[in-house]
N, C-alpha and C positions, 0 to 999 in steps of 0.2 A: 794718223788721220787719213781716212780713205779719200781717194781722188776720183774725179769723174773723167772718163776717157771715151773716145768715140768708138764705133763698132770696128773700123779698120785697125785702129791702134790696139783694140782688144785682141783681134786675130794675130796681129804681129807679136804681141807680148806672149800669147799662148805658144806660137811657133818657137820663139826664143826659149821659152821654158822647156819645150820638148827637146830642142837641140842641146840645151844645157844638161838635161837629164841623160841624153844619149852620150854626150861627152863625158860625163861623170861615170857612166857605165863602162865606156871603152877604157877610160883611165883605170878603172877598178880591175878590169880584166887583164890589162897589160901589167898592172902592179902584181897581180897574183901570179902571172906567168913568169915575170922577172924574178919574183921572190922564190918561186919553186926551182928555177934554173940555177940560181946563184947560191942558194943555201943548201946545206946537206939535208938529206931526206930525214925529216923528223919522224918520230913514232906516230902511229895512226891517231891516237887521242889528241896529241898536240896539234896535228894537222886539222883535225875536225874543229877544234876550238878556235883556231885562227880563222878558218873559213866562216864559221858562225858569227864571230865578232865583227869581221869586216862586212859581212852581208847585212847585219843589223845596222851598222853605221851607214852603209849606202842607202838602205831603206829609209832611215830617219832623215837623211839628207834630202832624198827625193820627196818625202812627205812635207818637209819644211819648205822646199821650193814650190810645191803645189799649193800649200796654204798661203804662201807669200803671194803667189800669182792670183789666187782667188781673192786675197785681201786687197790687192792693188787694182784688180779689174772691177769696175763698177759701170753700170749703164750710165749714159749721159743724163738720165732723169734724176732729179734731186733726191728721190726717195732712196736711191742707193741700191736698189734691188734690180736684178736683171729680168725684168718683166717686159712684155711687148708694149709698144706705145698705146695700143687699143685699151690695155688694162688701165693705164693712167688717165686716158680720156674718159673711161667709164667712171673712175673715181672722181674726177673733176666735175662730171655731170651729175653726180649723186648728191650734190649740195654740200659737200665737205670742202673746206678751204685747206689745201695742201701747202705746206711752207717749209723752208729751211732758213734759219736765221743764225748768222755768225755773230755771236755776242761780242767777241773781241774786236771785230771789224765794224760793228754796228751796221751790218749790211744783210739784207735779205738776198741770199743766193737764188732763192726761188719762192714765189707765191702764186698760187693758181689764179686764173682770171676770174673765177666766179666770186672772188672777194668783192667785186663790184655789186653783184646781186645781193649778197648777204649783208655787207657793211656799208655799201654805197661808195666805197673808195676804189679808184683805179689802182692797179698793181704798182704803177710808178710812184704813187703817193708815199709808199713805205720805203723807197730807196733813200739811203742816207740818214734815216731816222735813228737816233740813239735809243738805247734801252729806256732811259728816263723819259724821253719824248713819247715813246710808245706806251709807257706806263700811264701817261696823263689821260689816255683814252679809256682807261679802266675806271670803273665806278669807285669813288673814294672809299666806300665801305668795304670793297673787295681788294683794294690796292695793298693794304697791309697784310691781308690774308695770303695774297699771292706772293708777296715778298718773303713772308715766313715759310711759305711752301718751298720756294727756291732755296732759301737758306738751309732748311731742314734737309733737302735733297743733297746739297753740297756737303753738309756735315756727315751725312750717312754714306757718301760715295767719294772716296779719295781716288780719283781717276776712273776711267771707264764711262759707262752710260747707265742710266736708270729710266725705266718706263714709268710714266706718271699720268694721272688724269685729274683734272680740276675743272670746276665750273665757276664762272664769274660773269659779271656784266661788263659789256664793252660798248662804247659810244659809237653810233653810226654817223654817217656823213650828214644826216639831217638833225643831229643833236640829241636824238633819243638814245636810250640804252636798251640793248637786247642781251638776253642770256645766251652764252655760248658754252659748249662742252669742248674742252681742249684735251686731246689725247696726244702725248708727245714723248719723245726720247730726249732726255737731258744728258748732255755730254760734258764731263768735267775733266780737268787736268789733274796731275798728281797732287797739286796743292789744294784741290777741292774747289777751284774756280770754275764757274760755268763758262763753257767755251762755245757751245752751239745748242740749238734747239731745233729738232726736226719733228714735225707732227701734222696733225689735222685738227680742224675745229669745225663745228657746225652749230646752227641756230637751234636752241632749245627753249626759246621764249614761250611758245605756246604750251610746251610741256610743263614749264615752271608755273605758268599761270593756272594750268589745270591742277597741278599739285597743290598750289596755294588754296584754290577753291575747295579741292577735296579735303585738305587739311582743316580748313575752317569748318566745313560741313561735318567732318568726323569729330572735330572738337566740340561743336554744338551738340551733336548726337551723344557724345560721351558725357558731356555735362548733364544733358537731360537724363541719360541712363543712370548716372551717379546720383542725381538729386531727386528723382521721382520718388514719391512716398510709397508706392506699391513695390512689392518684391518682384524682381525680374530674373528669370532663369533662362539661359541659352544652353541647350543640350543637343547631343548628337543622336543618331538613330538608335544607339544602344542605351540611351538614357543617362550617359555620363554628362556631367555639367562642364560646359566649355567656358562659361563666364556667368557671373552673378553681380548684382549691384549691392550697395551697402544695406538697403532696406531688406534684402533677402537674408543677409547676415544677421540683422537685428531680429527679424521675424523668427529665425530658427535658432538664435543664440549661438551661432558658430562664426568663426572668422572665415575670410575668403579662401585661405589656403585649405581649410578643412572641407569646405563645400566643393572646391574644385577636385578633391579626391573622392567625392561621393557621387552617387547616382540617384535617380528618381526613387527607386525602391527603398533607399535609405531614409526617405522623409515621408513616404506615403504608407499608411497602414496596409497590411496585406488584404484586408477585406475591401479596400478601395481600389486595388490594382485592376480588378476586372472592369470596373466602370472607366478607369483611366485608359485601359487598353482599347476599349471601344471608342472612346473619344479620340485617341490618337489615330485610329483607322479612319474616323471621319475627317480628321485634319488632313490626312494624306489624300483624301478624295476631294474635299472642298477647299482646302487651304487654311481653314480656321474652324474653331469650335469653342464652346463655353461649357463649364460645368461647375458645380460646387463640390468641394472635397475637403479633406482634412490633412494638415501638415503636422508632423510630430517634431517638436523642438528637441534640442540637445538634452534638456532636462526631463524629457518625457511628456511634457504638457502638450495636449492636442489643441491645435489652432484651426478653427473653421475658416476656409478660404474660398473665394470665388476665383476660378481660373479661366483665363482667356488665352488660348493656345493658337498659334499660327505658324505656318511653314515659311522659313526665310532662307536666304543665302548668307552663309557665314564663312568668310575667308575662302570663297569659291566652292563651298560644299553645302549641301542642304542641311538645315538644322531646325530645331524647334525653339520658338520663342514663347515662353509662358509668363504671363503677368498674373501674380497671385495677390489678391486684395484680402486683407484680414477683415472678416465680417463678424468678429466677436461682438463688437458694439452693436452692429446692425441686428444680430440675432437677439441680443439683450433688449434692444429698443423695440423690436417686433414683439417680443414676449411681454414687455412692459405695456405696449399699446394694446395687445390682446387682453391683458389683465385689466387695464383701465377701461377698455370697451366692455368687458364682462361686468366690472363693477358698475359702470354707468348703466348698462342694460338692466342689471338687477335693481339699481336704484329707481330707474324709470318704471320698471315693471311692477315693483312693489309699492310705488307711491300711492297715497290715498287719493290724491287729486288725479283727474284724468289729464293725460298729456297727449296732445295731438299735434302733428305737423300737417298743415294744409297748404297745398299748392294752389295753382291758379284755378283748378276745377276738380280736385280730388284730394282724398286723404293720402298723405305720403307715409304717415306713421301714426299708430294709435296704441296705447298701452291697455292693460287689462282693466284699469279703472274707467277708461273711456268706454270700453265694451260694457262694463257694468252699468254705467250711467245711461248709455244709449240702448242697451238691450241687444245690440248686434255684436257678433263675434269679431275678433280682430281680423280674421280672414275676410269676413263680409265687409268690414269697413275699408280694407285695403282696396284702393281704386274707386271707392264710392264717391259720388259728388256730395259735398257737405250740405248743399241746399236740400237734399232729399230728406234729411232728418230735421230740418228747421221748420218750425210752425209757420204756416202761410202768413200769419199776421206779422211776424218778425223777419221774414225771409228777405225782404227788400232792404231793411235796415242792416242786417248782418252782412248781406252781399256788398252794400256800399262801404261799410267800415272795412271789410276785408280787401276790396279792390283799392280803396284809398291807401291802406297800409302798404300793400305791395307796390303801389305806384310812388311811394315816398311822400304822400300827402298827409296832412294832419288827420288823425283818426283816434277815437277813444281807445285806450288800451284796456279799460275795464268797463264792462257793461253786462246786462242781464238780458236773456232772451228765452223763448219757449222752445223746447225740443220735443219732438214726437218720437217716443220709443218704438221699438219694433212691434211691441204688443199693442200699440195705439195709445198708450198712456202719455199724457202731456206733463212734462216736468220743467221746472224753471232751473236754468243753469247760469251761474256767474262765471264769466271768462276773463282771464288776464292774458292778453295777446301781445306779442312783439313780432317784429319782422326779423327773419334770419335768412342765411344763405344755406340752402339745402342742395348739395351736389351740384353747385354752380347755378342754381335757379333760386329766385326769391320765393319765400314761403313764410307762413305765419306759424309761430309756435304758441299754442294756447294751453293754459292751465284751466281745467274745467272743474267746477265745484257745484254739486247738486244743492240748490238753496230752495227747493220746493217747500219744505216745511217752514222756512223763514218767511217766504212770500205768502204762504197760506195764513200764517199767523198775522202778518200785516193786513191781509185782506179781511181776516176775521176781526181785527181791531177796527178797521175802517167800517165794516158792516155794523159792528157794535156801536160805534159813534153815530152812524146814521140812524140806527135803531133808537138810541137814546134821544136824539134830536126829535125824532118822530114822537116818541113818548112824551117829551117835554111839551111839544105843541098840543098834543091831545089833552094833557093834564091842564094846560093853561086855559084851553077852551072850556073845560069843565069847572074852572075855578068858582064861577058864580053859583054853580049848583052845590058844590060840596067843598067848603073851605078845609074841612078836616082831611077830606080825601086828597085835596091839593097839597096840603102840607106833607101828607104821607108820601105823595108822589114826588114832591120836591126832595124829601129826605131820601126816598128810594133812588132818585136821580143822583143825589150827592154821593150816596153809598156806591152806586154803580160807577160813578166817575172816579171815586177813590180806588175802586177795584180796578177800573181800566187804567188809571194812572199807575197803580202798582204793577199791573200787567205790562204796561208800556215801559215803566222803569226797569222791571225785571228783564224784559226783552232787550232793552238797551244795554243793560249790564251784561246779560248773557251774550249779546252780539259782540260787545267789545271784548269780553273774555275770549270768545271764540276767535275773533279777529287776532287778538294778541297771541293765542295759542297757535293758530295757523302761521302767523308771521314768525313766531319763534321756531316752529318746526321747519319752515322754509329756510330761515337764516342759519339755525344751529345744526340742522341735520343735512338737508340737501345742499345748502350753501357751503358748509364746511367740507363736505365730501367733494364737491366740485372744485373748491379751492385746493384741496389736497391733490386732486387729479391734475390740476393746472401746475402746481408746484413740481409734481413728478415729471411732467412733460418738460417744464423749463429746466429742471435739473438734468434731464437726458440731453437736451439741446446744448446746455452749457458745458456738459462734460465731454462732448465730442464735436469740435468745430468743423471737422471734415464733412459732417452730414448737412450743412447749410445750403450748399449749392446742389445736393443730390435729391432724388425722388423721396427717399425716406425723410430727409431733413424738411422738405417742403410739406409733407404729410403731417409730420409732428408739429410744425409751425401752424398749420391750419387747425389742428386739433387744439393747440394751445389758445389760438384766437377764438375758437368756438367756446372753449371753457371760460375765457375772459368775458365774452358776451353773455354767456349763461349766468355767470356770477353777477354781472351788472343787472340783468333782468330780474334775477331772484331777489337781489337787494331792493330793486324798485318795487317789486310786488310786495315784499315783506314790509317795506316802508309805507306802502299805500294801505296795507291792512292795519298796521300798528306802528306808528313812527318810533324808531329806536331813540331818536333825540329826546323825545318826551320822557321816556323812562330813565335815560342816563343823565340828561342835563337839565330837565325841568321844562315848565310851560313856556317861559320867555324864549328860551333857545329853540324850542320846537316851533313856536310861532315865527321866529326869524327864519328858520329852515323852510317852513311852509311858504313864506313870502318869496324866498329865493327859488324854490321849486316851481312857483307859479310863473316864472319867466316873464314877469311884467315889470321890468326895471323902470323906475321913474314914476310908476302909477301907484305903488303901494308904499306906505311908510309905517313903521312900527315905533310907537312911543311907549317906553317902559323905563321907569326909574331904575337906578343901579341896584338898590336893595331888593327890588322885586326880581331882577335878573338872577339873583343868587338864592332867592327864597323858594322852597319846595312846599307844595300843598299835598294834601292827601291824594294818593294815586287816582281814585275815582273822580275827584274834583278836577284834577289836571286833564284827564282824558275827556271828561264831559265839556269843560271849557274849550279844550282844543277842537272838539267836534263842532261846537257852536260857532267858533271862529272860522273853521273850515267851511261850514255850510253857508255862513253869512258872506264870507269872502267870495265863494263860488257864485252865489246869487248876484253879488255886486258886479263881478267881472262878466257874468254871462247875460244878465237881464237888464241891469240898471243903465248901461251905456255911460258909466261913470268915467271921468277923466282921471280922478285921483281917489284913492281909498286910504283911510287912516285907521290902523288897528292899534288900539291903546289898551294898556293894562295898568290899573291904579289900585291903591289901597286906601280905604276910608274907614278909620277906626278899626273894627274887627271884620270888615267886609272887603272882598276882592271884587273889583268892577272891571269887566271886560267889555269894551265897546268897539263896534265896527261901524264907521261912518263913511259915506261917499257923497259925491256931488252929482249923482245920476238923476234920472227922470223921476224917481220915486215911485211909490205904489200906495194903494189903499189898504192899510192894515186890517180894516174891518172886512173888506171884500175877500181877503186871502186868509182870514182867520182859520179856516178849515183846511188850509194847505198842509201837506205832509211835512214840508220842510220847517215851517214855523212851529207846527205842533210838536215836531220832534225836538226842536230847539227849546221849546217851553218845558217839555218833559225832561230834557237833560238838565235844565237849570233847576227844576223842581226836585229832581232826584238828588241834587246836592244840597237841598234845603234852601234854595234861592228862588229868584224870579227873573223873568225875561220882560224887558220893556222895548217897545217899538215906536219910533217917531219918524214919520216919513212925509215929506212934502216935495214937490218938484224942485230939484237942485240940492236937496239935503235929505239923507236918510240915516238914522242912527238906530242900531240894534244893540241893546245894552243888557248884559247878564250880570246879576249881582248875587254872589254866594258868600257864605261865611268863610273866613280865612282860617281853615283848619290846617295849620302848619305841620308838616311831616318831619320826622327825624332822619331824613335821608342823609 
């Protein structure tokens, strides 16, 4: 065990060592001289052997004495090395606690004063403390670790010393724990017992906290790196992969070990390498770049990807971080959208009806049928103000309906107006309009149908009626002069009335057939195609959830929403032209649906026996009775100021009676006998072989149609 001595004693011991070596040398010389004088002269070889042996023995002895002196001589500083005091002062001021602890004596032979600054204890605090007492200041979680550390050192070293380093938490004077790094020499006896500890410790609390924060941050980054759905590649300047995430392995069909033995050129087709090289040059200049490329899987399948490449620092060296997103589904979705848009465009362009989208003050879209109806080309209509082609007589009405619709106010969705063609010809147009969203702005979508021939026929019918009335009056005035002529005129009038009735009936039937055909075309052709388009879009959205929160997902959702709105409006238009409930479920159910669509809850009631709800009439009887009820109900709601309306359907013997009664202000049936509405209802009843009766007084109006019960075999 080395001891500590003062400087004077050190010099004294060295002088004694020198004198001892001189004494040994003199004794050796005298021995050699005496030996050579008293012994007979040996041969030369023997003499040389004796001289070498004795010289070696003397040298070994001198070396032993020198080592023993060096072992015994130590500076009076506890570190045990012969360094100047300034050296130890510098060590103590460096923030390291220097100490020497005698385990067997439970005594600190030395502990540097800066222990007060680091742990808050005075050096005297540790005097007389046993090893167990000192262990109480170590954090409980580290106490067992330190004990195993010392036991392991003792087991590994049977005598001598071992250098060791350990980090643990130690309590300070104010009761908190700080991390310290302990670098020490452990001294053991031959039995493996710890005898002394000499070393230094310093505060590493801040470093530990920084390491903990860095570890947490690296852990979060690694978790993100591992869990992100896009493929991530980290490569060096030569294109070799330094790290990849599981998504990259899945995308390329390789395991991580295979990818780390590969380079960029192993997964990029040769024809794409030029573009990639230019992109990498841009990354070196700007720090990041984007491009679309192709990756080749292990099985040879090509995967289109979107690459985002940036320059990063990886393990202290520059590296490239590439995020590759598989855009196979996006490409497929884009192609599906393009095909859907193409089919939609073809559908609109080839539709018989004019299709126009009208904004606040201009045409936003018009198809070829709109061009045919108006006489203007599609290019001329683009940007044109719609009022420029509306007849002055109807311009104010159309403008009001259009403005109310865009403002969200009630406005008729179906009406007729006059349109002035480019060549100056005036045509009648029937429009079915709805409000839509066009590129973020409110607009009207209108389906236009040229009904000039139908309007002209109605005008001709009206003129014919007026002409007949005039002829009747003239013939009545001449009755006194010529009874026979009067009878002939009366017969002529009746004949003409029958002809006109036949014409009106024919027109009514033709109009209903045309309405039915147009409704079927809208529903079965355009409607089904739009439904198929919507189902395709929904299938695309359902097949790839990752598109929901992206630009493509939002675009597909908007297209699907537009398709849904278009389907709803096509159904409304087709239902208005010819109610499908009438054809599929019969008159009673169609009347119930009409009441529901009127949106006048509490004001309208349908009375119909159960057997009539299941009975089906001839198709033409059902549609004519439905139109009579539709016209009568519209008049009651619009003109009569009625609080309640009762629509009833009854059977009397072999007759079907449809009645619409209300509690409104009433009207004069005689004064409105020539009105188009009542005349049309009479013609409809007569076209079925029946009659129309009207009874109206203030507070009660009844319109009753009675037709034969021609039961159908539906």
